[in-house]
N, C-alpha and C positions, 0 to 999 in steps of 0.2 A: 112353179114360176110366178103365178099370181100372188101367192103368199109372200114370196121374196120381194116382189115389187111393192106390195103393201107395207112391208116392214121398212123398206128403203125410204118410201115416201114419208112415213111417220117419223123416221129418224131425222130426215132433212128438215121437216117441219119443226121438230123440237129444237134442232140446232139453230134455226133462224130465230126462234123465240128467245133462246138463250143469248144469242148475240145482241138482239134488240134490248134486252134487259140490262146487259153489261154496258151497252152504249149509254142508256139512260142513266144508270147509276154513276158511270164515270163523269157524265156531264154535271150531275148534281154535286158530286164530290169536288170537281174542279171549280164549280161556282162557289162553293163554300170556302175553298182554299184561297180563291182570288178575292173574296169579299173582305172589306175592311170594316164591316158593320155587323159582325157576328155578335149577338147579344148573349152574354153570359152573366146577366145581372142578378144580383141578390137583393131582394127588396122585401119589405114587410113592416109590421109595427114593431118598433124597438121595445125591448123589455125595460120598462120604467118602474123603479121602486119609488112610489110616491112619498114625498116628505110628510112627516107627521103634522097634522093640523092641531095646533095648540094656541093658547093665549099668550105664551111667553114671547117677548120681543127681545131678540139677542142684540146686545150692544157691545162692540169690541173697540177698545181704545189702545193705541200704541203710537208713541212719538208724535203726539198732536193730531193724528189722523183717527177718525172715528168711522166705523161701519155700523149702520143701524138697520136692522131687519125691516122690510116692508111687508105688510099684510095685505096682499091683493085679494080680489074675489077668487074663490076656490075653483069655480067652474068644473065640478066633479064629473060632469057628463060630456065634457068637450072631447070630440073624436075627429080625427082627420084620417082619411084613407086615400091612397094614391091609386087612381084608376088607370094610369098609363102603365103598360106592361112591356113595351118595346122601345128601345132607344137607338139612336144613330149618331154618328159623328156630325158635329155642326149644330144647327138650331133644332131644338126639340120643344114641342108643346106638351107641358105637363098639366094633367087634369086631376083635381082633387075633389073629394066630397067631404064636407064639414057639417057636423051636427052638434047640438048640445051647448052652443055658445053663441052669443050675439056681440056685434061690434068688434070682431076679431080681425087680425091680419095673419098672413102666413109669412114666416121668416124662412128664407132659403139660404142655408149655409153650405157652401161648396168647399170640400176638402179642408174644413175648419178654418177657412181664411176669408173667402169672399162672401160677404153678406148682402142679400137683396131682400126687400120686403114688399109684399104684394097685398092689395086689398081684394083681389079677384081670386077665384078658385082655379082659374085657367091662366097660365102665363108661359112665356117663352124663356128658355135657358139654353146656353151653349154647352155641349159636352164634347170632350176631346178624346183622342186615341188613348187607350189605357184605362186606368182606374179613375172613376168619377164617384167619389164618396160624397153624398149629400144628405144633410139632415134638414127636413122640412118640419117646422114646429109652429104651433099656434101661439099667438101673443094676444093679450087683452087690449082694451082701448087705451091703456097707459103704456103699451109697448113692453110689458113684462111677460116673460115666457110662462105659458100654462103648463104646469108640471104634473100632468095626469098620465095614467098608464096608456092612454090612447091619444095623447095630445101631440104625438110626433110620428114621423115615418123616417126610418133610416134606410138608405139605399146605396148600393155600390153597382153602378153601371159599368161593366168591364167591356170595352169596345176595342176591336182589333183581333185579327186572326191569330196573332202571336201573343196576345196579352193574357196574363193570368191574374187571378184575384190576389191582391196583396193585402187585403183587409179582412180581419177576423171579426165577423159580426157578433160573436159570442163573448168577446173580451170586454172588460170594463173600459169605458171611454168617457173622456171629459171634453166637452165642446165649449169653446169660448164664444160669448155673445156680446155682453156690454161690459165697459163702455167702448163705443166706437171712436173714430178719430176726432170728432168734434162733438161737444155737448155743452148745454147750459148748466145742467145739474148732473154730475157723474153718478151713475148707478152701476153696481156690480151685478151681473147676471150670467149664468152659465147653465149648461145642460148635462146631466149625468145619464148615462146609458149602461145598463147591465150592472149597476152598482148603487150603493147608498153610502152616505157618510154618517159617522156617529163618533161619540167619544171613545168607545173601545174598538172601533173599526177603522175603515178607510177615512181619509180626510182630504180636504182641498187646501193647499197652501196658496196664499195670495200675497204677492210682494208688490207694494206700491211705493215707488221712489225709494227702494232699498229697505222699506219697513215691512216686516212680514207679519201676516195674520194666519192662524190655523183655524179653518172652519170645520165644525162638527155637525152643522145643520145646513141642509140644502134649502136655500132661500134666496131672495133678492135683497140687496143691501144698498142703501144710499152711502156715498162716500163724501165725508165732510172733513174740514180742517186742512185742506190742501193749501199750501202757501204759494205754489207756482202755477202759472198758466199752462205750461207744458209739463206733462207728467208721464211716467212709465208704469206699466202694470204687467204682471206675469202670474199665471195660475198653473198649478201642477196637481195631479192626482197622486196621493201618497197612500201607502199601506199603513197598518197600525204600528209599524216600526219606523216610519218616517222615510221609507225608501220609495222612489218613483215607481209607479206601476207601469209595466211595459205596455206600450200602445202608441200608435203614430200621432195621436192628438193629446196625449196626457200631459204634455208640457207645451204650453202655448207659445213659449219664447217671450222675449220682451216686446211689448206693444206700447205704442204711444197714443196719448189722447190730449187734446187741447180743450181747456175750459173757455168757452166763448163768453164775452161780457154780455150781460143782459141789456137789451136795447130799451 
């Protein structure tokens, strides 16, 4: 009889523990299901194939418009790292560490459309429900993007319990940077991720006011010879056959910029 009671007491004790664990696990699962701030972010240093450093200055002319390569400081050791690992809907504070460069700014490009520039390594941004793809890259004192293999961070913050990542971090991507909506001196600048461009390989097509240029060299270019104050520009990432490479940002669509009169 004593043995029977002992077995019964042990069984009841184990049952109570099991019920308690189930209750705790159910609460955790329910909390996750109810949350709109589940973080399924994909972040890290994007794969950058650095452009070749040479003495050649590329000059392209077509229909009275000229693109002339700019030779900025190389800043080979420029490195940016994202310290922030968790993101939420609404306002987020992003913290970065930057080394190997002086007089820099951080350009923050959200979904290849909205551009913000910061002189601080810590700043506030707004993230929305769903996919938040952002490229944070270093620019030099002249505002030209620093094209080193550690000069940018590509992130997709996927927010929301029902959201799934719609962005492939490993595909070739083309990000539009300059010119922005208003400028005194128009400059063409862009960012390539997971790809390079060359004469036998991929290329960037640039169409300015219906005049097309094919770029074989990743660089920054001045734009001169424009006859109008209001202008349009479109950039696309093409393969070696001239076909558009699949990707959400590889065709910028037509964008407009205005040349302001020098005061």
